[in-house]
C-alpha positions as CSV (number, residue, x, y, z in Angstrom):
1,M,51.0,37.7,72.6
2,G,51.4,38.3,68.9
3,I,53.1,36.1,66.4
4,G,53.7,36.5,62.6
5,T,53.0,32.8,61.8
6,P,49.7,30.9,61.3
7,S,49.9,29.2,64.7
8,I,51.3,29.8,68.1
9,D,52.1,26.1,68.2
10,Y,55.0,24.8,66.0
11,G,54.3,22.5,63.1
12,Q,51.4,20.1,63.2
13,P,50.7,20.0,66.9
14,S,48.5,17.3,68.4
15,G,48.0,18.6,71.9
16,F,48.3,22.4,71.1
17,E,50.6,22.7,74.2
18,A,51.5,26.4,73.6
19,Q,47.9,27.4,73.2
20,V,46.9,25.5,76.3
21,I,49.6,27.3,78.4
22,I,49.0,30.7,77.0
23,Y,45.2,30.7,76.9
24,G,45.1,28.8,80.2
25,G,47.0,31.8,81.7
26,N,44.3,34.1,80.4
27,I,46.8,35.6,77.9
28,P,45.3,36.6,74.5
29,G,47.1,35.2,71.5
30,F,47.1,36.7,68.0
31,E,48.4,34.8,65.0
32,N,49.4,36.0,61.5
33,V,50.1,39.5,62.7
34,A,52.1,41.8,60.4
35,N,54.6,44.6,61.4
36,L,55.3,43.2,64.9
37,D,58.8,44.6,64.6
38,Q,57.3,48.1,64.8
39,V,55.6,47.5,68.2
40,A,57.5,48.2,71.4
41,E,57.7,45.3,73.8
42,E,56.7,47.7,76.6
43,G,54.5,50.8,76.6
44,A,52.4,49.9,73.4
45,F,48.6,49.8,73.7
46,V,46.9,47.2,71.5
47,V,43.3,47.1,70.4
48,A,42.0,43.9,68.8
49,L,38.5,44.0,67.3
50,R,37.2,40.6,66.4
51,I,34.7,39.6,63.8
52,K,32.1,37.2,65.3
53,V,31.9,33.9,63.5
54,A,28.7,31.9,64.3
55,G,29.7,28.7,66.1
56,G,33.4,29.5,65.9
57,S,36.0,29.4,68.6
58,G,38.0,32.2,67.0
59,G,37.9,34.5,64.1
60,P,39.6,37.3,62.1
61,L,40.8,40.4,63.9
62,R,41.5,44.0,63.1
63,I,44.5,44.8,65.3
64,V,45.7,48.3,65.9
65,A,48.8,49.2,68.1
66,F,49.4,52.6,69.5
67,V,53.2,52.9,69.7
68,P,54.9,55.2,72.3
69,S,56.7,58.1,70.8
70,T,60.5,57.7,70.5
71,S,61.2,61.4,69.7
72,R,63.7,63.2,71.9
73,E,63.8,66.9,72.6
74,S,67.0,68.8,71.7
């Protein structure tokens, strides 16, 4: 799941409910992602390469999406 805002949870969460649900379902979540409007909801292939942060529970990513072709033959 990708989102263009700094957090999957809205505002100043205390229980991080959205993160608990998403990550508890073994669904990866990416925050502060640009150009999401250019990625198809289905058929796209996403590669997320993370930078390890010693002692951290997360870190910055380099995210690349391979978008399916939308061209049509005449």
